[in-house]
Structure formats: structure tokens, C-alpha cells
N, CA and C atoms as a LAMMPS dump frame, in Angstrom:
ITEM: TIMESTEP
0
ITEM: NUMBER OF ATOMS
573
ITEM: BOX BOUNDS ff ff ff
-5.0000000000000000e+02 5.0000000000000000e+02
-5.0000000000000000e+02 5.0000000000000000e+02
-5.0000000000000000e+02 5.0000000000000000e+02
ITEM: ATOMS id mol type element x y z
1 1 1 N 347.386 -188.46 219.285
2 1 2 C 348.298 -188.831 218.197
3 1 3 C 349.081 -187.307 218.865
4 2 1 N 350.492 -187.607 218.541
5 2 2 C 351.542 -186.299 219.06
6 2 3 C 352.535 -186.317 218.107
7 3 1 N 353.211 -185.359 217.989
8 3 2 C 354.455 -185.175 217.533
9 3 3 C 355.43 -185.447 218.229
10 4 1 N 356.441 -186.277 217.728
11 4 2 C 357.062 -187.256 218.533
12 4 3 C 358.587 -186.504 218.862
13 5 1 N 359.216 -185.581 217.929
14 5 2 C 360.194 -184.646 218.181
15 5 3 C 360.504 -183.631 217.258
16 6 1 N 361.827 -182.967 217.486
17 6 2 C 361.603 -181.486 216.793
18 6 3 C 361.161 -180.301 217.648
19 7 1 N 360.843 -179.22 216.638
20 7 2 C 360.229 -177.96 217.076
21 7 3 C 358.784 -177.852 217.781
22 8 1 N 358.259 -178.829 217.279
23 8 2 C 356.743 -179.058 217.675
24 8 3 C 356.404 -180.228 218.651
25 9 1 N 357.725 -180.752 219.238
26 9 2 C 357.549 -182.094 220.114
27 9 3 C 356.354 -182.008 221.051
28 10 1 N 355.605 -182.733 221.174
29 10 2 C 354.664 -183.261 222.021
30 10 3 C 353.165 -182.676 222.041
31 11 1 N 353.626 -181.899 220.826
32 11 2 C 352.047 -181.21 220.858
33 11 3 C 351.223 -182.041 220.258
34 12 1 N 349.827 -182.059 220.176
35 12 2 C 348.812 -183.193 219.728
36 12 3 C 348.324 -182.834 218.715
37 13 1 N 347.651 -184.048 217.97
38 13 2 C 347.257 -183.572 216.507
39 13 3 C 345.721 -184.294 216.456
40 14 1 N 344.782 -183.868 215.699
41 14 2 C 343.837 -184.218 215.427
42 14 3 C 343.733 -185.479 214.413
43 15 1 N 342.763 -186.289 214.476
44 15 2 C 342.666 -187.335 213.075
45 15 3 C 340.964 -187.284 212.842
46 16 1 N 340.591 -187.671 211.402
47 16 2 C 339.551 -187.588 210.875
48 16 3 C 338.82 -188.684 211.997
49 17 1 N 337.437 -188.592 211.897
50 17 2 C 336.534 -189.522 212.848
51 17 3 C 336.697 -190.595 211.773
52 18 1 N 336.117 -191.557 212.219
53 18 2 C 335.811 -192.904 211.197
54 18 3 C 337.047 -193.999 210.624
55 19 1 N 336.788 -194.605 210.363
56 19 2 C 337.986 -195.625 209.47
57 19 3 C 338.531 -195.45 208.059
58 20 1 N 337.975 -194.502 207.681
59 20 2 C 338.488 -194.171 206.321
60 20 3 C 339.702 -193.687 206.32
61 21 1 N 340.156 -193.231 207.168
62 21 2 C 341.735 -192.565 207.398
63 21 3 C 342.37 -193.199 208.691
64 22 1 N 343.712 -193.809 208.481
65 22 2 C 344.297 -194.801 209.56
66 22 3 C 345.408 -193.799 209.843
67 23 1 N 345.555 -193.12 210.674
68 23 2 C 347.137 -192.338 211.32
69 23 3 C 347.93 -193.476 211.454
70 24 1 N 349.14 -192.918 210.617
71 24 2 C 350.376 -193.692 211.216
72 24 3 C 350.802 -193.636 212.934
73 25 1 N 351.015 -194.665 213.502
74 25 2 C 350.87 -194.985 214.933
75 25 3 C 352.079 -193.966 215.383
76 26 1 N 352.103 -193.382 216.537
77 26 2 C 353.27 -192.517 217.315
78 26 3 C 354.496 -193.81 217.067
79 27 1 N 354.418 -194.969 217.173
80 27 2 C 355.328 -195.536 217.319
81 27 3 C 356.001 -195.952 216.12
82 28 1 N 355.218 -196.318 215.077
83 28 2 C 355.744 -196.338 213.874
84 28 3 C 356.267 -195.085 213.176
85 29 1 N 355.519 -193.94 213.513
86 29 2 C 356.106 -192.814 213.068
87 29 3 C 357.509 -192.562 213.609
88 30 1 N 357.65 -192.844 214.608
89 30 2 C 359.178 -192.74 215.63
90 30 3 C 360.071 -193.637 214.945
91 31 1 N 359.779 -194.826 214.54
92 31 2 C 360.752 -195.689 213.932
93 31 3 C 361.106 -195.042 212.661
94 32 1 N 360.151 -194.682 211.93
95 32 2 C 360.303 -194.012 210.474
96 32 3 C 361.154 -192.615 210.679
97 33 1 N 360.923 -191.976 211.625
98 33 2 C 361.861 -190.87 211.687
99 33 3 C 363.406 -190.858 212.152
100 34 1 N 363.343 -192.126 212.855
101 34 2 C 364.701 -192.393 213.223
102 34 3 C 365.633 -192.663 212.174
103 35 1 N 364.968 -193.475 211.136
104 35 2 C 365.519 -193.729 209.924
105 35 3 C 365.985 -192.539 209.015
106 36 1 N 365.175 -191.468 208.936
107 36 2 C 365.128 -190.449 208.054
108 36 3 C 365.827 -189.049 208.726
109 37 1 N 366.323 -189.501 210.147
110 37 2 C 367.005 -188.203 210.676
111 37 3 C 368.012 -187.653 210.136
112 38 1 N 368.807 -188.438 209.486
113 38 2 C 370.242 -187.843 208.623
114 38 3 C 369.787 -187.1 207.449
115 39 1 N 368.887 -187.245 207.128
116 39 2 C 368.265 -186.808 205.766
117 39 3 C 366.907 -185.555 205.929
118 40 1 N 366.63 -185.368 206.901
119 40 2 C 365.551 -184.415 207.002
120 40 3 C 365.781 -182.77 206.924
121 41 1 N 367.173 -182.588 207.837
122 41 2 C 367.724 -181.08 207.645
123 41 3 C 367.601 -180.599 206.181
124 42 1 N 366.639 -179.598 206.225
125 42 2 C 366.667 -178.859 204.689
126 42 3 C 365.914 -179.466 203.354
127 43 1 N 365.066 -180.774 203.865
128 43 2 C 364.638 -181.604 202.765
129 43 3 C 363.523 -181.05 202.305
130 44 1 N 363.031 -181.549 201.052
131 44 2 C 361.818 -181.308 200.745
132 44 3 C 361.016 -182.925 200.547
133 45 1 N 359.679 -182.711 201.297
134 45 2 C 359.267 -183.71 201.716
135 45 3 C 357.877 -183.827 201.265
136 46 1 N 357.586 -184.991 200.665
137 46 2 C 356.231 -185.285 199.533
138 46 3 C 355.331 -186.475 200.551
139 47 1 N 354.051 -185.66 201.224
140 47 2 C 353.534 -186.841 201.897
141 47 3 C 352.176 -186.898 201.233
142 48 1 N 352.058 -188.365 200.492
143 48 2 C 350.676 -188.69 199.754
144 48 3 C 349.845 -189.461 200.401
145 49 1 N 348.834 -189.324 200.066
146 49 2 C 347.388 -189.791 200.828
147 49 3 C 347.918 -189.273 202.449
148 50 1 N 348.032 -187.746 202.448
149 50 2 C 348.169 -187.17 203.807
150 50 3 C 347.402 -187.551 205.138
151 51 1 N 346.115 -187.773 204.296
152 51 2 C 345.241 -187.66 205.854
153 51 3 C 345.261 -186.421 206.938
154 52 1 N 345.78 -186.856 208.41
155 52 2 C 345.894 -185.78 209.366
156 52 3 C 346.762 -184.684 209.092
157 53 1 N 347.866 -185.721 208.538
158 53 2 C 349.39 -184.669 207.939
159 53 3 C 350.003 -184.968 209.036
160 54 1 N 349.923 -186.115 210.166
161 54 2 C 350.987 -186.229 210.945
162 54 3 C 352.281 -186.092 210.435
163 55 1 N 352.499 -187.289 209.495
164 55 2 C 353.964 -187.378 209.027
165 55 3 C 354.673 -186.22 208.451
166 56 1 N 353.892 -185.646 207.604
167 56 2 C 354.653 -184.513 207.15
168 56 3 C 354.633 -183.527 208.098
169 57 1 N 353.867 -183.031 209.269
170 57 2 C 354.088 -182.429 210.194
171 57 3 C 355.372 -182.906 211.039
172 58 1 N 355.249 -184.021 211.065
173 58 2 C 356.667 -184.496 211.791
174 58 3 C 357.778 -183.907 210.945
175 59 1 N 358.1 -184.193 209.995
176 59 2 C 358.953 -183.747 209.203
177 59 3 C 359.313 -182.21 209.116
178 60 1 N 358.101 -181.295 209.314
179 60 2 C 358.746 -179.998 209.151
180 60 3 C 358.953 -179.869 210.615
181 61 1 N 358.429 -180.668 211.669
182 61 2 C 359.018 -180.376 213.379
183 61 3 C 360.488 -180.77 213.052
184 62 1 N 360.882 -181.539 212.271
185 62 2 C 362.334 -182.29 212.642
186 62 3 C 363.186 -181.625 211.373
187 63 1 N 362.916 -180.344 210.696
188 63 2 C 363.915 -179.44 209.835
189 63 3 C 363.9 -179.97 208.553
190 64 1 N 362.73 -180.288 207.695
191 64 2 C 362.138 -180.331 206.296
192 64 3 C 361.718 -178.759 206.231
193 65 1 N 362.457 -178.322 205.277
194 65 2 C 362.19 -177.008 204.595
195 65 3 C 360.83 -177.052 203.944
196 66 1 N 360.628 -177.823 203.385
197 66 2 C 359.475 -177.859 202.467
198 66 3 C 358.718 -179.344 202.593
199 67 1 N 357.28 -179.188 202.952
200 67 2 C 356.345 -180.001 202.811
201 67 3 C 355.293 -180.03 201.897
202 68 1 N 355.324 -180.813 200.873
203 68 2 C 353.79 -180.641 200.375
204 68 3 C 352.921 -181.809 200.586
205 69 1 N 351.593 -181.813 201.019
206 69 2 C 350.426 -182.778 201.208
207 69 3 C 349.811 -183.001 200.153
208 70 1 N 349.311 -184.178 199.892
209 70 2 C 348.332 -184.633 199.022
210 70 3 C 347.09 -185.437 199.176
211 71 1 N 346.273 -184.93 199.136
212 71 2 C 344.782 -185.408 200.023
213 71 3 C 343.628 -185.109 199.497
214 72 1 N 342.961 -185.946 199.077
215 72 2 C 341.412 -185.298 198.422
216 72 3 C 340.23 -185.706 199.331
217 73 1 N 340.455 -186.578 200.274
218 73 2 C 339.21 -186.514 201.451
219 73 3 C 338.592 -185.313 201.975
220 74 1 N 337.771 -184.563 201.862
221 74 2 C 337.463 -183.597 202.738
222 74 3 C 337.397 -183.703 203.824
223 75 1 N 337.321 -184.705 204.638
224 75 2 C 337.065 -184.691 205.879
225 75 3 C 338.652 -184.843 206.688
226 76 1 N 339.418 -185.411 205.794
227 76 2 C 341.076 -185.628 206.17
228 76 3 C 341.777 -183.943 205.756
229 77 1 N 341.295 -183.574 204.835
230 77 2 C 341.874 -182.147 204.383
231 77 3 C 341.258 -181.195 205.56
232 78 1 N 340.2 -181.26 205.81
233 78 2 C 339.674 -180.324 206.886
234 78 3 C 340.749 -180.448 208.219
235 79 1 N 340.969 -181.667 208.823
236 79 2 C 341.693 -182.007 209.867
237 79 3 C 342.809 -181.921 209.708
238 80 1 N 343.736 -181.806 208.436
239 80 2 C 344.826 -181.56 208.079
240 80 3 C 345.011 -179.821 208.149
241 81 1 N 344.033 -179.136 207.628
242 81 2 C 344.03 -177.831 207.705
243 81 3 C 344.177 -177.182 209.322
244 82 1 N 343.44 -177.76 210.26
245 82 2 C 343.066 -177.298 211.713
246 82 3 C 344.468 -177.673 212.228
247 83 1 N 345.149 -179.138 212.176
248 83 2 C 346.287 -179.011 212.656
249 83 3 C 347.519 -178.134 212.469
250 84 1 N 347.689 -177.78 211.216
251 84 2 C 348.502 -176.792 210.884
252 84 3 C 348.112 -175.396 211.499
253 85 1 N 346.971 -174.965 211.381
254 85 2 C 346.764 -173.716 212.005
255 85 3 C 346.736 -173.912 213.905
256 86 1 N 346.407 -174.871 214.504
257 86 2 C 346.612 -175.156 215.655
258 86 3 C 348.262 -174.798 215.895
259 87 1 N 349.172 -175.601 215.161
260 87 2 C 350.578 -175.199 215.297
261 87 3 C 350.982 -174.04 214.703
262 88 1 N 350.478 -173.273 213.977
263 88 2 C 350.937 -171.921 213.704
264 88 3 C 351.652 -172.009 212.795
265 89 1 N 351.439 -173.335 211.683
266 89 2 C 352.197 -173.225 210.863
267 89 3 C 352.312 -172.882 209.563
268 90 1 N 352.448 -171.99 208.819
269 90 2 C 352.136 -171.289 207.549
270 90 3 C 353.16 -171.131 206.726
271 91 1 N 354.512 -171.224 206.816
272 91 2 C 355.615 -171.327 205.623
273 91 3 C 356.166 -172.754 205.486
274 92 1 N 356.497 -172.821 204.319
275 92 2 C 357.304 -174.172 203.935
276 92 3 C 356.132 -175.195 203.802
277 93 1 N 354.951 -174.839 203.315
278 93 2 C 354.191 -176.104 203.282
279 93 3 C 353.285 -175.778 202.031
280 94 1 N 352.773 -176.794 201.386
281 94 2 C 351.879 -176.728 200.353
282 94 3 C 350.971 -178.069 200.629
283 95 1 N 349.339 -177.457 200.582
284 95 2 C 348.318 -178.897 200.453
285 95 3 C 347.709 -178.821 198.94
286 96 1 N 347.52 -179.908 198.507
287 96 2 C 347.117 -180.01 197.356
288 96 3 C 345.849 -180.837 197.462
289 97 1 N 344.606 -180.501 197.242
290 97 2 C 343.52 -181.267 197.031
291 97 3 C 343.252 -181.945 196.05
292 98 1 N 343.814 -183.083 195.888
293 98 2 C 343.293 -183.6 194.609
294 98 3 C 344.027 -184.89 194.48
295 99 1 N 343.648 -186.196 193.981
296 99 2 C 343.908 -187.473 193.883
297 99 3 C 345.406 -187.675 193.524
298 100 1 N 345.882 -188.708 194.31
299 100 2 C 347.619 -188.724 194.109
300 100 3 C 347.946 -188.985 192.673
301 101 1 N 347.37 -189.655 192.249
302 101 2 C 347.404 -189.874 190.455
303 101 3 C 347.751 -188.586 189.657
304 102 1 N 346.686 -187.933 189.93
305 102 2 C 346.665 -186.781 189.282
306 102 3 C 347.45 -185.42 189.576
307 103 1 N 347.872 -185.718 190.92
308 103 2 C 349.008 -184.811 191.329
309 103 3 C 350.635 -185.243 190.779
310 104 1 N 350.619 -186.37 190.821
311 104 2 C 351.899 -187.072 190.3
312 104 3 C 352.244 -186.559 188.78
313 105 1 N 350.88 -186.837 188.033
314 105 2 C 350.788 -186.11 186.602
315 105 3 C 351.308 -184.694 186.405
316 106 1 N 351.195 -184.278 187.291
317 106 2 C 351.575 -182.535 187.002
318 106 3 C 352.883 -182.386 187.101
319 107 1 N 353.601 -183.075 187.977
320 107 2 C 355.082 -182.743 188.619
321 107 3 C 356.129 -182.635 187.101
322 108 1 N 357.107 -181.604 187.571
323 108 2 C 357.735 -181.33 186.308
324 108 3 C 359.004 -182.125 186.936
325 109 1 N 360.354 -182.313 185.849
326 109 2 C 361.482 -182.503 186.263
327 109 3 C 362.314 -181.005 187.475
328 110 1 N 363.123 -181.549 188.198
329 110 2 C 363.721 -180.41 189.09
330 110 3 C 362.782 -180.215 190.268
331 111 1 N 361.938 -180.763 190.337
332 111 2 C 361.061 -180.577 191.441
333 111 3 C 362.043 -180.754 192.859
334 112 1 N 362.461 -181.949 192.952
335 112 2 C 363.669 -182.201 193.783
336 112 3 C 363.179 -182.612 195.03
337 113 1 N 362.134 -183.665 195.178
338 113 2 C 361.354 -184.215 196.643
339 113 3 C 362.827 -185.077 196.836
340 114 1 N 363.208 -184.919 198.727
341 114 2 C 364.079 -185.894 198.96
342 114 3 C 363.753 -187.077 199.756
343 115 1 N 362.362 -186.685 199.956
344 115 2 C 361.893 -187.937 201
345 115 3 C 360.241 -188.169 200.389
346 116 1 N 359.799 -188.958 199.752
347 116 2 C 358.132 -189.365 199.402
348 116 3 C 357.757 -190.342 200.397
349 117 1 N 356.934 -190.021 200.954
350 117 2 C 356.245 -190.773 202.073
351 117 3 C 354.467 -191.343 201.477
352 118 1 N 354.065 -192.427 201.069
353 118 2 C 352.866 -192.79 200.759
354 118 3 C 352.222 -193.771 201.711
355 119 1 N 350.796 -193.655 202.293
356 119 2 C 350.275 -194.377 202.874
357 119 3 C 348.534 -194.255 202.711
358 120 1 N 348.826 -194.988 201.377
359 120 2 C 347.226 -195.031 200.969
360 120 3 C 346.497 -195.862 202.251
361 121 1 N 344.907 -195.959 201.923
362 121 2 C 344.43 -196.902 203.176
363 121 3 C 344.629 -197.985 202.352
364 122 1 N 344.882 -198.796 203.296
365 122 2 C 345.151 -199.99 203.566
366 122 3 C 344.125 -201.026 202.32
367 123 1 N 342.795 -200.531 202.399
368 123 2 C 341.927 -201.3 201.718
369 123 3 C 342.044 -200.91 200.275
370 124 1 N 342.904 -200.392 200.12
371 124 2 C 343.004 -199.802 198.204
372 124 3 C 344.385 -200.376 197.877
373 125 1 N 344.531 -201.918 197.747
374 125 2 C 345.84 -202.326 197.662
375 125 3 C 346.376 -201.698 196.066
376 126 1 N 345.176 -201.646 195.046
377 126 2 C 346.081 -200.938 193.884
378 126 3 C 346.881 -199.946 193.681
379 127 1 N 346.108 -198.757 194.883
380 127 2 C 347.205 -197.718 194.829
381 127 3 C 348.675 -197.902 194.929
382 128 1 N 348.872 -198.845 195.723
383 128 2 C 350.491 -198.981 196.068
384 128 3 C 350.837 -199.448 194.86
385 129 1 N 350.911 -200.182 194.165
386 129 2 C 351.708 -200.714 192.98
387 129 3 C 351.555 -199.602 191.893
388 130 1 N 349.965 -198.736 191.412
389 130 2 C 350 -197.942 190.941
390 130 3 C 350.776 -196.441 191.062
391 131 1 N 350.593 -196.116 192.697
392 131 2 C 351.542 -194.834 193.002
393 131 3 C 352.899 -195.02 192.766
394 132 1 N 353.387 -196.093 193.229
395 132 2 C 355.276 -196.458 192.982
396 132 3 C 355.428 -196.863 191.558
397 133 1 N 354.719 -197.182 190.767
398 133 2 C 355.007 -197.119 189.146
399 133 3 C 355.059 -196.119 188.77
400 134 1 N 354.252 -195.009 189.382
401 134 2 C 354.6 -193.865 188.68
402 134 3 C 355.502 -192.658 189.389
403 135 1 N 356.122 -193.119 190.604
404 135 2 C 356.888 -192.737 191.156
405 135 3 C 358.175 -193.129 190.533
406 136 1 N 358.388 -194.356 190.168
407 136 2 C 359.453 -195.279 189.486
408 136 3 C 359.353 -194.8 187.971
409 137 1 N 358.625 -194.302 187.317
410 137 2 C 358.215 -193.92 185.89
411 137 3 C 358.089 -192.745 185.542
412 138 1 N 357.274 -192.056 185.186
413 138 2 C 357.05 -190.428 184.434
414 138 3 C 357.831 -189.886 185.901
415 139 1 N 357.24 -189.876 186.839
416 139 2 C 357.283 -188.946 187.8
417 139 3 C 358.72 -189.019 188.529
418 140 1 N 359.344 -189.992 188.26
419 140 2 C 361.001 -190.181 188.739
420 140 3 C 361.558 -188.61 188.312
421 141 1 N 361.443 -187.766 187.652
422 141 2 C 362.244 -186.827 187.402
423 141 3 C 361.586 -185.579 188.334
424 142 1 N 361.201 -185.709 189.403
425 142 2 C 360.544 -184.877 190.384
426 142 3 C 361 -185.206 191.741
427 143 1 N 361.959 -186.425 191.621
428 143 2 C 362.741 -187.112 192.706
429 143 3 C 364.209 -186.206 192.925
430 144 1 N 364.6 -185.868 193.896
431 144 2 C 365.96 -185.466 193.824
432 144 3 C 367.145 -186.411 193.884
433 145 1 N 368.298 -186.419 193.491
434 145 2 C 369.221 -187.551 193.295
435 145 3 C 369.308 -187.859 195.201
436 146 1 N 369.456 -189.114 195.094
437 146 2 C 369.558 -189.885 196.225
438 146 3 C 368.019 -190.164 197.048
439 147 1 N 366.885 -189.621 196.521
440 147 2 C 365.81 -189.374 197.072
441 147 3 C 365.339 -191.054 197.693
442 148 1 N 364.601 -191.072 198.667
443 148 2 C 364.135 -192.046 199.224
444 148 3 C 362.76 -191.997 199.151
445 149 1 N 362.212 -193.362 198.705
446 149 2 C 360.305 -193.443 198.838
447 149 3 C 360.091 -194.605 199.8
448 150 1 N 359.103 -193.802 200.734
449 150 2 C 358.854 -195.062 201.898
450 150 3 C 357.083 -195.445 201.51
451 151 1 N 356.966 -196.284 201.696
452 151 2 C 355.473 -196.858 201.227
453 151 3 C 354.961 -197.741 202.928
454 152 1 N 354.287 -197.063 203.518
455 152 2 C 353.38 -197.882 204.884
456 152 3 C 352.551 -198.674 204.216
457 153 1 N 352.468 -199.787 204.667
458 153 2 C 351.588 -200.869 204.076
459 153 3 C 351.164 -202.11 205.326
460 154 1 N 350.256 -202.898 205.015
461 154 2 C 350.083 -204.058 206.291
462 154 3 C 351.374 -204.997 206.029
463 155 1 N 351.992 -205.719 207.31
464 155 2 C 352.676 -206.117 207.107
465 155 3 C 352.559 -207.612 206.265
466 156 1 N 351.31 -208.031 206.401
467 156 2 C 351.145 -209.355 205.821
468 156 3 C 351.105 -209.143 204.232
469 157 1 N 350.922 -207.611 203.928
470 157 2 C 350.733 -207.418 202.237
471 157 3 C 352.185 -207.032 201.894
472 158 1 N 352.777 -208.052 200.903
473 158 2 C 354.042 -208.024 200.352
474 158 3 C 354.251 -206.625 199.299
475 159 1 N 354.915 -206.004 199.113
476 159 2 C 355.079 -205.003 197.76
477 159 3 C 356.089 -205.677 196.97
478 160 1 N 356.323 -204.971 195.724
479 160 2 C 357.148 -205.519 194.97
480 160 3 C 358.534 -205.312 195.612
481 161 1 N 359.766 -205.971 194.655
482 161 2 C 360.758 -205.507 195.424
483 161 3 C 361.375 -203.833 193.876
484 162 1 N 360.781 -204.1 193.073
485 162 2 C 360.807 -203.005 191.898
486 162 3 C 359.722 -202.66 191.212
487 163 1 N 359.852 -201.237 191.07
488 163 2 C 358.389 -200.727 190.482
489 163 3 C 359.527 -199.696 189.543
490 164 1 N 359.719 -199.814 188.499
491 164 2 C 360.226 -199.315 187.502
492 164 3 C 361.564 -198.97 187.675
493 165 1 N 362.181 -197.608 188.353
494 165 2 C 363.411 -197.481 188.315
495 165 3 C 363.659 -197.393 190.057
496 166 1 N 362.426 -197.839 190.632
497 166 2 C 362.682 -198.145 192.069
498 166 3 C 362.878 -199.214 192.244
499 167 1 N 363.935 -199.233 193.571
500 167 2 C 364.136 -200.843 193.882
501 167 3 C 364.196 -200.657 195.693
502 168 1 N 363.543 -201.825 196.248
503 168 2 C 363.563 -201.529 197.65
504 168 3 C 364.728 -202.096 198.067
505 169 1 N 365.047 -200.759 199.136
506 169 2 C 366.422 -201.185 199.702
507 169 3 C 366.334 -201.452 201.096
508 170 1 N 364.983 -201.166 201.981
509 170 2 C 365.15 -202.075 203.067
510 170 3 C 363.333 -202.414 203.384
511 171 1 N 363.5 -203.257 204.465
512 171 2 C 361.88 -203.179 204.766
513 171 3 C 362.014 -203.722 206.341
514 172 1 N 360.848 -202.826 207.104
515 172 2 C 360.977 -202.856 208.457
516 172 3 C 359.387 -202.985 208.859
517 173 1 N 359.546 -203.603 209.382
518 173 2 C 358.099 -204.488 210.336
519 173 3 C 357.854 -204.39 211.65
520 174 1 N 357.023 -203.688 211.944
521 174 2 C 356.518 -203.547 213.487
522 174 3 C 354.999 -203.639 213.383
523 175 1 N 354.658 -204.363 214.566
524 175 2 C 353.297 -204.757 214.652
525 175 3 C 352.605 -205.52 213.629
526 176 1 N 351.424 -204.739 213.159
527 176 2 C 350.984 -205.39 211.986
528 176 3 C 351.064 -204.632 210.855
529 177 1 N 351.95 -203.433 210.831
530 177 2 C 352.338 -202.512 209.871
531 177 3 C 353.752 -202.532 209.337
532 178 1 N 354.201 -202.244 208.081
533 178 2 C 355.197 -202.357 207.549
534 178 3 C 355.774 -201.099 206.794
535 179 1 N 357.153 -200.912 206.627
536 179 2 C 357.631 -199.727 206.279
537 179 3 C 358.919 -200.118 204.634
538 180 1 N 358.284 -199.934 203.654
539 180 2 C 359 -200.548 202.751
540 180 3 C 359.58 -199.308 202.061
541 181 1 N 361.143 -199.28 202.134
542 181 2 C 362.034 -198.236 201.562
543 181 3 C 362.607 -198.285 200.07
544 182 1 N 362.504 -197.318 199.177
545 182 2 C 362.588 -197.483 197.62
546 182 3 C 363.56 -196.525 197.323
547 183 1 N 364.901 -196.857 196.666
548 183 2 C 365.678 -195.584 196.057
549 183 3 C 365.644 -195.759 194.439
550 184 1 N 365.889 -194.946 194.155
551 184 2 C 366.23 -194.772 192.438
552 184 3 C 367.616 -195.778 192.405
553 185 1 N 367.354 -196.667 191.44
554 185 2 C 368.575 -197.274 190.898
555 185 3 C 368.432 -197.374 189.215
556 186 1 N 369.837 -197.101 188.828
557 186 2 C 369.794 -197.321 187.121
558 186 3 C 369.078 -198.524 186.645
559 187 1 N 368.809 -198.306 185.649
560 187 2 C 368.135 -199.286 184.88
561 187 3 C 369.198 -200.348 184.054
562 188 1 N 368.715 -201.62 184.438
563 188 2 C 369.587 -202.816 183.585
564 188 3 C 370.474 -202.684 183.105
565 189 1 N 371.986 -202.568 182.777
566 189 2 C 372.52 -202.172 181.541
567 189 3 C 372.895 -200.837 181.566
568 190 1 N 372.456 -200.181 182.383
569 190 2 C 373.063 -198.701 182.181
570 190 3 C 374.594 -198.474 182.662
571 191 1 N 375.273 -197.397 181.926
572 191 2 C 376.577 -197.614 182.671
573 191 3 C 376.55 -196.505 183.645
């Protein structure tokens, strides 16, 4: 695994051993960040189910000023910390060692995340709907105006078009994986 572009371009990253953590492939990460490129400079980025941290580190490499990683698996947290230390990254980041649901419940209005990326384990199907509903409901106050929420999932697993105030605006499929992009939409009937 390597960093695709930016200040850490071509630097390698470690991944946790075993199948419990499935890092986002370099190719899919490149596709994701080609789409996100205009939004990253100065952005606040939230990496949920962070694993090795590859996606959040790529965001830092490409100009995000703040990245928050949320991960609870000890092996993944260890590799995430090692990857950041190896790159010498100490500023503009925060690691939350807890469940995504628990973290989202603590968010307050005005936190202002510009981009939220979530990549739960593929076998944790219920995590997608629960997390997207939380982001489209109570946690929506932590999103900046015009924020984008992206979920990586299996191509054959279809996510909903709408989760609370989040509405899918784009679907990109690549190999066995897919990226669903969501934006905050006004509630039906709102002026």
C-alpha cells in the first residue's frame, strides 16, 4: 500500500495482518481522491473505521488541514499509529479509539467536517445503515455546509438512496468495490 499523491507521495504504509481489516486499494483510493481533489485543500476530514489510516493519511498528504481517525480494533490502531509515526505526522490529526457509533454520539454542532469517509468491514452490513442514519440524523450538525459523506462498500451490496437528510448524489463502481457519495439535502417540503 502506498500514498498516491501529495506531500507523502509514494511513501508506503503498513496494513494490519489478517482479514479483519481490508485496506482500500490504491486504485480505488486514487479514484476517490481524484473526485475529492477540489475539496481537500484546507478541509476537515473524518475517517471512520480508519483501519491502517490510508484514506485519512492520503487526505493529509493532499492538503486536508485536519483529519480525525476513528478506529477501535487494537491491531489497526497500532498500525495506524506506526504509519503516522513513520511519516513524521504529528499535527492536524486526532485518533479516537472507540466505536464509530459512540464517537458520532459525542459530536457537537459546528465541528464542521467537510468530508466524511466510512469503510466498515464488509461483513458488518448493519454498520452502513446505522452509521449513515446517524450522520443523516443527530450527527448532521457536525457536517460543514456542502459536506460530502462517502461510503466504500461491496459493489453487489446496494446502499440506500437516502439516510435521513443524506441523499446519494453519485455511485462509482470499480472491480468488486463501490463508492456511494452522499450530500445533505433539505427535508422534503422545506423552503
